[in-house]
N, CA, C, O and the ligand as a Tripos MOL2 file, in Angstrom:
@<TRIPOS>MOLECULE
protein
  265   263    67     0     0
PROTEIN
NO_CHARGES

@<TRIPOS>ATOM
      1 N         -17.9390   44.5210  -10.9810 N.3       1 MET1
      2 CA        -18.1690   43.1300  -11.2880 C.3       1 MET1
      3 C         -18.4580   42.3120  -10.0060 C.2       1 MET1
      4 O         -19.2650   41.3820   -9.9960 O.2       1 MET1
      5 N         -17.7610   42.7070   -8.9430 N.am      2 THR2
      6 CA        -18.0510   41.9500   -7.7550 C.3       2 THR2
      7 C         -18.9680   42.7610   -6.8270 C.2       2 THR2
      8 O         -18.6860   43.9000   -6.4560 O.2       2 THR2
      9 N         -20.0330   42.1290   -6.4910 N.am      3 LYS3
     10 CA        -20.9360   42.7520   -5.5320 C.3       3 LYS3
     11 C         -20.3040   42.6020   -4.1700 C.2       3 LYS3
     12 O         -19.5860   41.6350   -3.9150 O.2       3 LYS3
     13 N         -20.5570   43.5180   -3.3250 N.am      4 PRO4
     14 CA        -20.0860   43.3150   -1.9400 C.3       4 PRO4
     15 C         -20.7570   42.0930   -1.3850 C.2       4 PRO4
     16 O         -21.9800   41.9670   -1.4350 O.2       4 PRO4
     17 N         -19.9590   41.1850   -0.8530 N.am      5 SER5
     18 CA        -20.5520   39.8860   -0.4310 C.3       5 SER5
     19 C         -21.6400   40.1580    0.5860 C.2       5 SER5
     20 O         -21.4910   40.8850    1.5670 O.2       5 SER5
     21 N         -22.7100   39.5300    0.2740 N.am      6 TYR6
     22 CA        -23.9060   39.7440    1.1530 C.3       6 TYR6
     23 C         -23.6640   39.1940    2.5420 C.2       6 TYR6
     24 O         -23.6720   37.9830    2.7610 O.2       6 TYR6
     25 N         -23.4600   40.0590    3.4270 N.am      7 LYS7
     26 CA        -23.1900   39.6090    4.7710 C.3       7 LYS7
     27 C         -24.3830   38.8680    5.3500 C.2       7 LYS7
     28 O         -25.5360   39.2930    5.2790 O.2       7 LYS7
     29 N         -24.0300   37.7580    5.9140 N.am      8 ASP8
     30 CA        -25.0040   36.9490    6.5620 C.3       8 ASP8
     31 C         -25.6450   37.7490    7.6590 C.2       8 ASP8
     32 O         -25.0480   37.9510    8.7170 O.2       8 ASP8
     33 N         -26.8400   38.2030    7.4250 N.am      9 PHE9
     34 CA        -27.4470   39.0340    8.4570 C.3       9 PHE9
     35 C         -27.9450   38.0910    9.5580 C.2       9 PHE9
     36 O         -28.8040   37.2330    9.3550 O.2       9 PHE9
     37 N         -27.3660   38.2990   10.6990 N.am     10 ASP10
     38 CA        -27.9040   37.4840   11.8000 C.3      10 ASP10
     39 C         -28.9780   38.3290   12.4140 C.2      10 ASP10
     40 O         -28.7120   39.1800   13.2630 O.2      10 ASP10
     41 N         -30.1790   38.0960   11.9900 N.am     11 ALA11
     42 CA        -31.2720   38.9210   12.3940 C.3      11 ALA11
     43 C         -31.4280   38.8360   13.9240 C.2      11 ALA11
     44 O         -31.6710   37.7820   14.5120 O.2      11 ALA11
     45 N         -31.2750   39.9720   14.4890 N.am     12 THR12
     46 CA        -31.5140   39.9920   15.9370 C.3      12 THR12
     47 C         -32.9640   40.2710   16.2160 C.2      12 THR12
     48 O         -33.5590   39.7430   17.1560 O.2      12 THR12
     49 N         -33.5450   41.1570   15.3340 N.am     13 GLU13
     50 CA        -34.9510   41.5180   15.6450 C.3      13 GLU13
     51 C         -35.6690   41.5750   14.2780 C.2      13 GLU13
     52 O         -35.1710   42.1140   13.2900 O.2      13 GLU13
     53 N         -36.8600   40.9840   14.2990 N.am     14 LEU14
     54 CA        -37.7120   41.0210   13.1490 C.3      14 LEU14
     55 C         -39.1190   41.3900   13.6040 C.2      14 LEU14
     56 O         -39.4490   41.2360   14.7800 O.2      14 LEU14
     57 N         -39.9600   41.8810   12.6740 N.am     15 PHE15
     58 CA        -41.2540   42.2510   13.0490 C.3      15 PHE15
     59 C         -42.1260   41.0230   13.1940 C.2      15 PHE15
     60 O         -42.1880   40.1850   12.2940 O.2      15 PHE15
     61 N         -42.7840   40.9190   14.3010 N.am     16 CYS16
     62 CA        -43.6920   39.8210   14.5020 C.3      16 CYS16
     63 C         -45.1430   40.3730   14.3810 C.2      16 CYS16
     64 O         -45.5450   41.2980   15.0880 O.2      16 CYS16
     65 N         -45.9140   39.7390   13.4260 N.am     17 PRO17
     66 CA        -47.2900   40.1690   13.2070 C.3      17 PRO17
     67 C         -48.2010   39.9580   14.3880 C.2      17 PRO17
     68 O         -49.1900   40.6650   14.5780 O.2      17 PRO17
     69 N         -47.8390   38.9590   15.1820 N.am     18 LYS18
     70 CA        -48.6860   38.6300   16.3400 C.3      18 LYS18
     71 C         -48.4240   39.6120   17.4860 C.2      18 LYS18
     72 O         -49.3370   40.1560   18.1080 O.2      18 LYS18
     73 N         -47.1280   39.8050   17.7240 N.am     19 CYS19
     74 CA        -46.7550   40.6770   18.8570 C.3      19 CYS19
     75 C         -46.8720   42.1530   18.4060 C.2      19 CYS19
     76 O         -46.8730   43.0650   19.2330 O.2      19 CYS19
     77 N         -46.9660   42.3570   17.1180 N.am     20 ARG20
     78 CA        -47.0590   43.6560   16.4890 C.3      20 ARG20
     79 C         -45.9340   44.6010   16.9220 C.2      20 ARG20
     80 O         -46.1310   45.7830   17.2010 O.2      20 ARG20
     81 N         -44.7930   44.0220   16.9580 N.am     21 ARG21
     82 CA        -43.5550   44.7910   17.2250 C.3      21 ARG21
     83 C         -42.3520   43.9960   16.7810 C.2      21 ARG21
     84 O         -42.4520   42.8100   16.4670 O.2      21 ARG21
     85 N         -41.2150   44.6600   16.7570 N.am     22 ALA22
     86 CA        -39.9830   43.9570   16.4690 C.3      22 ALA22
     87 C         -39.5850   43.1240   17.6970 C.2      22 ALA22
     88 O         -39.5760   43.5920   18.8350 O.2      22 ALA22
     89 N         -39.2660   41.8940   17.4010 N.am     23 VAL23
     90 CA        -38.9750   40.9750   18.4700 C.3      23 VAL23
     91 C         -37.6790   40.2270   18.2280 C.2      23 VAL23
     92 O         -37.2870   40.0410   17.0760 O.2      23 VAL23
     93 N         -37.0290   39.8100   19.2430 N.am     24 PRO24
     94 CA        -35.8530   38.9540   19.0780 C.3      24 PRO24
     95 C         -36.3220   37.6110   18.4820 C.2      24 PRO24
     96 O         -37.4180   37.1300   18.7670 O.2      24 PRO24
     97 N         -35.4990   37.0650   17.6940 N.am     25 VAL25
     98 CA        -35.9260   35.8120   16.9700 C.3      25 VAL25
     99 C         -34.9850   34.6750   17.2340 C.2      25 VAL25
    100 O         -33.8210   34.8730   17.5800 O.2      25 VAL25
    101 N         -35.4940   33.5030   17.0710 N.am     26 ARG26
    102 CA        -34.7050   32.2850   17.1760 C.3      26 ARG26
    103 C         -34.4630   31.7250   15.7900 C.2      26 ARG26
    104 O         -35.3740   31.6090   14.9690 O.2      26 ARG26
    105 N         -33.2230   31.3860   15.5600 N.am     27 LYS27
    106 CA        -32.8530   30.8450   14.2310 C.3      27 LYS27
    107 C         -32.8280   29.3210   14.2990 C.2      27 LYS27
    108 O         -32.2690   28.7190   15.2160 O.2      27 LYS27
    109 N         -33.4580   28.7270   13.2870 N.am     28 ARG28
    110 CA        -33.5270   27.2780   13.3460 C.3      28 ARG28
    111 C         -33.3400   26.7590   11.9350 C.2      28 ARG28
    112 O         -33.8870   27.3010   10.9750 O.2      28 ARG28
    113 N         -32.5890   25.7440   11.8350 N.am     29 LEU29
    114 CA        -32.3570   25.1040   10.5200 C.3      29 LEU29
    115 C         -33.5910   24.3580   10.1200 C.2      29 LEU29
    116 O         -34.0370   23.4470   10.8180 O.2      29 LEU29
    117 N         -34.1360   24.7360    9.0170 N.am     30 LEU30
    118 CA        -35.4180   24.1630    8.5470 C.3      30 LEU30
    119 C         -35.2480   23.0950    7.5440 C.2      30 LEU30
    120 O         -35.7970   22.0030    7.6940 O.2      30 LEU30
    121 N         -34.4860   23.3800    6.5010 N.am     31 LEU31
    122 CA        -34.3310   22.4750    5.4160 C.3      31 LEU31
    123 C         -32.9070   22.5400    4.9090 C.2      31 LEU31
    124 O         -32.2490   23.5780    4.9800 O.2      31 LEU31
    125 N         -32.4440   21.4120    4.3940 N.am     32 VAL32
    126 CA        -31.1750   21.4030    3.6960 C.3      32 VAL32
    127 C         -31.4910   21.1380    2.2350 C.2      32 VAL32
    128 O         -31.8990   20.0450    1.8430 O.2      32 VAL32
    129 N         -31.2930   22.1540    1.4690 N.am     33 LEU33
    130 CA        -31.6010   22.0180    0.0380 C.3      33 LEU33
    131 C         -30.3000   21.9750   -0.7230 C.2      33 LEU33
    132 O         -29.2280   22.2740   -0.1980 O.2      33 LEU33
    133 N         -30.4310   21.5870   -1.9910 N.am     34 SER34
    134 CA        -29.2380   21.4680   -2.8120 C.3      34 SER34
    135 C         -28.5800   22.8080   -3.0470 C.2      34 SER34
    136 O         -27.3740   22.9010   -3.2760 O.2      34 SER34
    137 N         -29.4280   23.8780   -2.9830 N.am     35 GLU35
    138 CA        -28.8280   25.2120   -3.2270 C.3      35 GLU35
    139 C         -28.4290   25.9140   -1.9160 C.2      35 GLU35
    140 O         -27.8830   27.0180   -1.9350 O.2      35 GLU35
    141 N         -28.6990   25.2790   -0.8150 N.am     36 GLY36
    142 CA        -28.2720   25.9380    0.4230 C.3      36 GLY36
    143 C         -29.1350   25.4530    1.6090 C.2      36 GLY36
    144 O         -29.9960   24.5830    1.4750 O.2      36 GLY36
    145 N         -28.8640   26.0460    2.7410 N.am     37 ASP37
    146 CA        -29.6070   25.6330    3.9680 C.3      37 ASP37
    147 C         -30.7320   26.6900    4.2000 C.2      37 ASP37
    148 O         -30.5160   27.8960    4.0810 O.2      37 ASP37
    149 N         -31.8280   26.2180    4.5060 N.am     38 LYS38
    150 CA        -32.9630   27.1330    4.7840 C.3      38 LYS38
    151 C         -33.1630   27.2480    6.2830 C.2      38 LYS38
    152 O         -33.3660   26.2630    6.9930 O.2      38 LYS38
    153 N         -33.0970   28.4990    6.7340 N.am     39 TYR39
    154 CA        -33.2930   28.7690    8.1210 C.3      39 TYR39
    155 C         -34.6320   29.4280    8.3390 C.2      39 TYR39
    156 O         -35.1280   30.1780    7.4980 O.2      39 TYR39
    157 N         -35.1970   29.1340    9.4710 N.am     40 ASP40
    158 CA        -36.4620   29.7050    9.8500 C.3      40 ASP40
    159 C         -36.2390   30.6290   11.0750 C.2      40 ASP40
    160 O         -35.5240   30.2750   12.0130 O.2      40 ASP40
    161 N         -36.8290   31.7410   11.0390 N.am     41 TYR41
    162 CA        -36.7530   32.6360   12.2150 C.3      41 TYR41
    163 C         -38.1260   32.7060   12.8460 C.2      41 TYR41
    164 O         -39.1380   32.9610   12.1930 O.2      41 TYR41
    165 N         -38.1140   32.4700   14.1290 N.am     42 SER42
    166 CA        -39.3940   32.5660   14.8210 C.3      42 SER42
    167 C         -39.2680   33.3850   16.0860 C.2      42 SER42
    168 O         -38.2460   33.4150   16.7710 O.2      42 SER42
    169 N         -40.3930   34.0550   16.3500 N.am     43 CYS43
    170 CA        -40.4720   34.9750   17.5080 C.3      43 CYS43
    171 C         -40.2180   34.2010   18.8070 C.2      43 CYS43
    172 O         -40.7840   33.1360   19.0540 O.2      43 CYS43
    173 N         -39.3440   34.7870   19.6180 N.am     44 VAL44
    174 CA        -39.0250   34.0760   20.9380 C.3      44 VAL44
    175 C         -40.2290   34.1210   21.9120 C.2      44 VAL44
    176 O         -40.2930   33.3440   22.8650 O.2      44 VAL44
    177 N         -41.1330   34.9990   21.6650 N.am     45 TYR45
    178 CA        -42.2750   35.1670   22.6080 C.3      45 TYR45
    179 C         -43.4150   34.2200   22.2410 C.2      45 TYR45
    180 O         -43.8800   33.4440   23.0760 O.2      45 TYR45
    181 N         -43.8610   34.2880   20.9830 N.am     46 CYS46
    182 CA        -45.0370   33.4650   20.6430 C.3      46 CYS46
    183 C         -44.7050   32.3450   19.6660 C.2      46 CYS46
    184 O         -45.5740   31.5330   19.3510 O.2      46 CYS46
    185 N         -43.5130   32.2830   19.1970 N.am     47 GLY47
    186 CA        -43.1380   31.1490   18.3230 C.3      47 GLY47
    187 C         -43.5770   31.3150   16.8720 C.2      47 GLY47
    188 O         -43.3430   30.4210   16.0580 O.2      47 GLY47
    189 N         -44.1970   32.4190   16.5340 N.am     48 THR48
    190 CA        -44.6400   32.6770   15.1650 C.3      48 THR48
    191 C         -43.4220   32.7770   14.2720 C.2      48 THR48
    192 O         -42.4370   33.4490   14.5800 O.2      48 THR48
    193 N         -43.5290   32.0920   13.1700 N.am     49 SER49
    194 CA        -42.4440   32.2410   12.1300 C.3      49 SER49
    195 C         -42.5350   33.6260   11.5590 C.2      49 SER49
    196 O         -43.5690   34.0120   11.0150 O.2      49 SER49
    197 N         -41.4590   34.3860   11.6750 N.am     50 VAL50
    198 CA        -41.4670   35.7250   11.1410 C.3      50 VAL50
    199 C         -40.5530   35.9130    9.9220 C.2      50 VAL50
    200 O         -40.4150   37.0190    9.4010 O.2      50 VAL50
    201 N         -39.9580   34.8590    9.4980 N.am     51 GLY51
    202 CA        -39.1480   34.9960    8.3350 C.3      51 GLY51
    203 C         -38.2550   33.7770    8.0820 C.2      51 GLY51
    204 O         -38.0730   32.9520    8.9770 O.2      51 GLY51
    205 N         -37.7180   33.6600    6.9200 N.am     52 ASP52
    206 CA        -36.7850   32.6310    6.6670 C.3      52 ASP52
    207 C         -35.6940   33.1250    5.7520 C.2      52 ASP52
    208 O         -35.7790   34.2010    5.1610 O.2      52 ASP52
    209 N         -34.6870   32.3220    5.6540 N.am     53 LYS53
    210 CA        -33.5580   32.7610    4.8740 C.3      53 LYS53
    211 C         -32.8800   31.5540    4.2780 C.2      53 LYS53
    212 O         -32.7240   30.5170    4.9230 O.2      53 LYS53
    213 N         -32.4730   31.7140    3.0090 N.am     54 LEU54
    214 CA        -31.6810   30.6480    2.3960 C.3      54 LEU54
    215 C         -30.2260   31.0150    2.4340 C.2      54 LEU54
    216 O         -29.8020   32.0280    1.8780 O.2      54 LEU54
    217 N         -29.4680   30.1750    3.0980 N.am     55 VAL55
    218 CA        -28.0180   30.4520    3.1880 C.3      55 VAL55
    219 C         -27.3630   29.5700    2.1600 C.2      55 VAL55
    220 O         -27.3660   28.3410    2.2390 O.2      55 VAL55
    221 N         -26.7830   30.2820    1.1590 N.am     56 LYS56
    222 CA        -26.1520   29.5300    0.0680 C.3      56 LYS56
    223 C         -24.7460   29.0620    0.5580 C.2      56 LYS56
    224 O         -24.0120   29.7600    1.2580 O.2      56 LYS56
    225 N         -24.4750   27.9180    0.1530 N.am     57 GLU57
    226 CA        -23.1460   27.3510    0.4800 C.3      57 GLU57
    227 C         -22.1050   28.0470   -0.2690 C.2      57 GLU57
    228 O         -22.3150   28.5270   -1.3830 O.2      57 GLU57
    229 N         -20.9590   28.1040    0.3490 N.am     58 ASN58
    230 CA        -19.7990   28.6760   -0.3070 C.3      58 ASN58
    231 C         -19.5680   27.9120   -1.6170 C.2      58 ASN58
    232 O         -19.4840   26.6840   -1.6320 O.2      58 ASN58
    233 N         -19.4710   28.6530   -2.6840 N.am     59 ILE59
    234 CA        -19.3760   28.0050   -3.9650 C.3      59 ILE59
    235 C         -18.1170   27.1290   -4.1010 C.2      59 ILE59
    236 O         -18.0850   26.1410   -4.8350 O.2      59 ILE59
    237 N         -17.1150   27.5360   -3.3730 N.am     60 ASN60
    238 CA        -15.8690   26.7550   -3.3790 C.3      60 ASN60
    239 C         -15.9920   25.3330   -2.8350 C.2      60 ASN60
    240 O         -15.1720   24.4530   -3.0970 O.2      60 ASN60
    241 N         -17.0690   25.1610   -2.0610 N.am     61 SER61
    242 CA        -17.2350   23.8260   -1.4350 C.3      61 SER61
    243 C         -17.9520   22.8990   -2.4210 C.2      61 SER61
    244 O         -18.1010   21.7030   -2.1700 O.2      61 SER61
    245 N         -18.3920   23.4670   -3.5370 N.am     62 LYS62
    246 CA        -19.0930   22.6270   -4.5120 C.3      62 LYS62
    247 C         -18.1260   22.1450   -5.5630 C.2      62 LYS62
    248 O         -17.1320   22.7980   -5.8800 O.2      62 LYS62
    249 N         -18.4370   21.0200   -6.0740 N.am     63 ILE63
    250 CA        -17.6090   20.5110   -7.1470 C.3      63 ILE63
    251 C         -18.1130   21.0950   -8.4890 C.2      63 ILE63
    252 O         -19.2650   20.9130   -8.8850 O.2      63 ILE63
    253 N         -17.2350   21.7680   -9.1260 N.am     64 LEU64
    254 CA        -17.6290   22.4370  -10.3520 C.3      64 LEU64
    255 C         -17.0090   21.6570  -11.5500 C.2      64 LEU64
    256 O         -15.8120   21.3710  -11.5820 O.2      64 LEU64
    257 N         -17.8570   21.3430  -12.4940 N.am     65 ILE65
    258 CA        -17.4110   20.6490  -13.6740 C.3      65 ILE65
    259 C         -17.3150   21.6660  -14.7980 C.2      65 ILE65
    260 O         -18.3000   22.3290  -15.1220 O.2      65 ILE65
    261 N         -16.1680   21.7910  -15.3770 N.am     66 ARG66
    262 CA        -16.0030   22.7550  -16.4700 C.3      66 ARG66
    263 C         -15.7570   22.0090  -17.7570 C.2      66 ARG66
    264 O         -15.5900   22.6280  -18.8070 O.2      66 ARG66
    265 ZN        -44.4660   37.1200   18.5050 Zn       67 ZN67
@<TRIPOS>BOND
     1     1     2 1
     2     2     3 1
     3     3     4 2
     4     3     5 am
     5     5     6 1
     6     6     7 1
     7     7     8 2
     8     7     9 am
     9     9    10 1
    10    10    11 1
    11    11    12 2
    12    11    13 am
    13    13    14 1
    14    14    15 1
    15    15    16 2
    16    15    17 am
    17    17    18 1
    18    18    19 1
    19    19    20 2
    20    19    21 am
    21    21    22 1
    22    22    23 1
    23    23    24 2
    24    23    25 am
    25    25    26 1
    26    26    27 1
    27    27    28 2
    28    27    29 am
    29    29    30 1
    30    30    31 1
    31    31    32 2
    32    31    33 am
    33    33    34 1
    34    34    35 1
    35    35    36 2
    36    35    37 am
    37    37    38 1
    38    38    39 1
    39    39    40 2
    40    39    41 am
    41    41    42 1
    42    42    43 1
    43    43    44 2
    44    43    45 am
    45    45    46 1
    46    46    47 1
    47    47    48 2
    48    47    49 am
    49    49    50 1
    50    50    51 1
    51    51    52 2
    52    51    53 am
    53    53    54 1
    54    54    55 1
    55    55    56 2
    56    55    57 am
    57    57    58 1
    58    58    59 1
    59    59    60 2
    60    59    61 am
    61    61    62 1
    62    62    63 1
    63    63    64 2
    64    63    65 am
    65    65    66 1
    66    66    67 1
    67    67    68 2
    68    67    69 am
    69    69    70 1
    70    70    71 1
    71    71    72 2
    72    71    73 am
    73    73    74 1
    74    74    75 1
    75    75    76 2
    76    75    77 am
    77    77    78 1
    78    78    79 1
    79    79    80 2
    80    79    81 am
    81    81    82 1
    82    82    83 1
    83    83    84 2
    84    83    85 am
    85    85    86 1
    86    86    87 1
    87    87    88 2
    88    87    89 am
    89    89    90 1
    90    90    91 1
    91    91    92 2
    92    91    93 am
    93    93    94 1
    94    94    95 1
    95    95    96 2
    96    95    97 am
    97    97    98 1
    98    98    99 1
    99    99   100 2
   100    99   101 am
   101   101   102 1
   102   102   103 1
   103   103   104 2
   104   103   105 am
   105   105   106 1
   106   106   107 1
   107   107   108 2
   108   107   109 am
   109   109   110 1
   110   110   111 1
   111   111   112 2
   112   111   113 am
   113   113   114 1
   114   114   115 1
   115   115   116 2
   116   115   117 am
   117   117   118 1
   118   118   119 1
   119   119   120 2
   120   119   121 am
   121   121   122 1
   122   122   123 1
   123   123   124 2
   124   123   125 am
   125   125   126 1
   126   126   127 1
   127   127   128 2
   128   127   129 am
   129   129   130 1
   130   130   131 1
   131   131   132 2
   132   131   133 am
   133   133   134 1
   134   134   135 1
   135   135   136 2
   136   135   137 am
   137   137   138 1
   138   138   139 1
   139   139   140 2
   140   139   141 am
   141   141   142 1
   142   142   143 1
   143   143   144 2
   144   143   145 am
   145   145   146 1
   146   146   147 1
   147   147   148 2
   148   147   149 am
   149   149   150 1
   150   150   151 1
   151   151   152 2
   152   151   153 am
   153   153   154 1
   154   154   155 1
   155   155   156 2
   156   155   157 am
   157   157   158 1
   158   158   159 1
   159   159   160 2
   160   159   161 am
   161   161   162 1
   162   162   163 1
   163   163   164 2
   164   163   165 am
   165   165   166 1
   166   166   167 1
   167   167   168 2
   168   167   169 am
   169   169   170 1
   170   170   171 1
   171   171   172 2
   172   171   173 am
   173   173   174 1
   174   174   175 1
   175   175   176 2
   176   175   177 am
   177   177   178 1
   178   178   179 1
   179   179   180 2
   180   179   181 am
   181   181   182 1
   182   182   183 1
   183   183   184 2
   184   183   185 am
   185   185   186 1
   186   186   187 1
   187   187   188 2
   188   187   189 am
   189   189   190 1
   190   190   191 1
   191   191   192 2
   192   191   193 am
   193   193   194 1
   194   194   195 1
   195   195   196 2
   196   195   197 am
   197   197   198 1
   198   198   199 1
   199   199   200 2
   200   199   201 am
   201   201   202 1
   202   202   203 1
   203   203   204 2
   204   203   205 am
   205   205   206 1
   206   206   207 1
   207   207   208 2
   208   207   209 am
   209   209   210 1
   210   210   211 1
   211   211   212 2
   212   211   213 am
   213   213   214 1
   214   214   215 1
   215   215   216 2
   216   215   217 am
   217   217   218 1
   218   218   219 1
   219   219   220 2
   220   219   221 am
   221   221   222 1
   222   222   223 1
   223   223   224 2
   224   223   225 am
   225   225   226 1
   226   226   227 1
   227   227   228 2
   228   227   229 am
   229   229   230 1
   230   230   231 1
   231   231   232 2
   232   231   233 am
   233   233   234 1
   234   234   235 1
   235   235   236 2
   236   235   237 am
   237   237   238 1
   238   238   239 1
   239   239   240 2
   240   239   241 am
   241   241   242 1
   242   242   243 1
   243   243   244 2
   244   243   245 am
   245   245   246 1
   246   246   247 1
   247   247   248 2
   248   247   249 am
   249   249   250 1
   250   250   251 1
   251   251   252 2
   252   251   253 am
   253   253   254 1
   254   254   255 1
   255   255   256 2
   256   255   257 am
   257   257   258 1
   258   258   259 1
   259   259   260 2
   260   259   261 am
   261   261   262 1
   262   262   263 1
   263   263   264 2
@<TRIPOS>SUBSTRUCTURE
     1 MET1         2 RESIDUE 1 A MET
     2 THR2         6 RESIDUE 1 A THR
     3 LYS3        10 RESIDUE 1 A LYS
     4 PRO4        14 RESIDUE 1 A PRO
     5 SER5        18 RESIDUE 1 A SER
     6 TYR6        22 RESIDUE 1 A TYR
     7 LYS7        26 RESIDUE 1 A LYS
     8 ASP8        30 RESIDUE 1 A ASP
     9 PHE9        34 RESIDUE 1 A PHE
    10 ASP10       38 RESIDUE 1 A ASP
    11 ALA11       42 RESIDUE 1 A ALA
    12 THR12       46 RESIDUE 1 A THR
    13 GLU13       50 RESIDUE 1 A GLU
    14 LEU14       54 RESIDUE 1 A LEU
    15 PHE15       58 RESIDUE 1 A PHE
    16 CYS16       62 RESIDUE 1 A CYS
    17 PRO17       66 RESIDUE 1 A PRO
    18 LYS18       70 RESIDUE 1 A LYS
    19 CYS19       74 RESIDUE 1 A CYS
    20 ARG20       78 RESIDUE 1 A ARG
    21 ARG21       82 RESIDUE 1 A ARG
    22 ALA22       86 RESIDUE 1 A ALA
    23 VAL23       90 RESIDUE 1 A VAL
    24 PRO24       94 RESIDUE 1 A PRO
    25 VAL25       98 RESIDUE 1 A VAL
    26 ARG26      102 RESIDUE 1 A ARG
    27 LYS27      106 RESIDUE 1 A LYS
    28 ARG28      110 RESIDUE 1 A ARG
    29 LEU29      114 RESIDUE 1 A LEU
    30 LEU30      118 RESIDUE 1 A LEU
    31 LEU31      122 RESIDUE 1 A LEU
    32 VAL32      126 RESIDUE 1 A VAL
    33 LEU33      130 RESIDUE 1 A LEU
    34 SER34      134 RESIDUE 1 A SER
    35 GLU35      138 RESIDUE 1 A GLU
    36 GLY36      142 RESIDUE 1 A GLY
    37 ASP37      146 RESIDUE 1 A ASP
    38 LYS38      150 RESIDUE 1 A LYS
    39 TYR39      154 RESIDUE 1 A TYR
    40 ASP40      158 RESIDUE 1 A ASP
    41 TYR41      162 RESIDUE 1 A TYR
    42 SER42      166 RESIDUE 1 A SER
    43 CYS43      170 RESIDUE 1 A CYS
    44 VAL44      174 RESIDUE 1 A VAL
    45 TYR45      178 RESIDUE 1 A TYR
    46 CYS46      182 RESIDUE 1 A CYS
    47 GLY47      186 RESIDUE 1 A GLY
    48 THR48      190 RESIDUE 1 A THR
    49 SER49      194 RESIDUE 1 A SER
    50 VAL50      198 RESIDUE 1 A VAL
    51 GLY51      202 RESIDUE 1 A GLY
    52 ASP52      206 RESIDUE 1 A ASP
    53 LYS53      210 RESIDUE 1 A LYS
    54 LEU54      214 RESIDUE 1 A LEU
    55 VAL55      218 RESIDUE 1 A VAL
    56 LYS56      222 RESIDUE 1 A LYS
    57 GLU57      226 RESIDUE 1 A GLU
    58 ASN58      230 RESIDUE 1 A ASN
    59 ILE59      234 RESIDUE 1 A ILE
    60 ASN60      238 RESIDUE 1 A ASN
    61 SER61      242 RESIDUE 1 A SER
    62 LYS62      246 RESIDUE 1 A LYS
    63 ILE63      250 RESIDUE 1 A ILE
    64 LEU64      254 RESIDUE 1 A LEU
    65 ILE65      258 RESIDUE 1 A ILE
    66 ARG66      262 RESIDUE 1 A ARG
    67 ZN67       265 GROUP 0 **** ****
């Protein structure tokens, strides 16, 4: 019933299409959405965005109406 909680992968390296290799990335808060915070990962060398991630807020921090 319980999935193993999806560990927040702190991506250390992602593939950059421009550098054509796995590169260290910079994490940047892009958007704050109602369902979570959106982070953007960009290549430290050329700044190309290589991925993004939606970090969902802890459900306990939300007000739940039952
Ligand atoms: Zn790059």
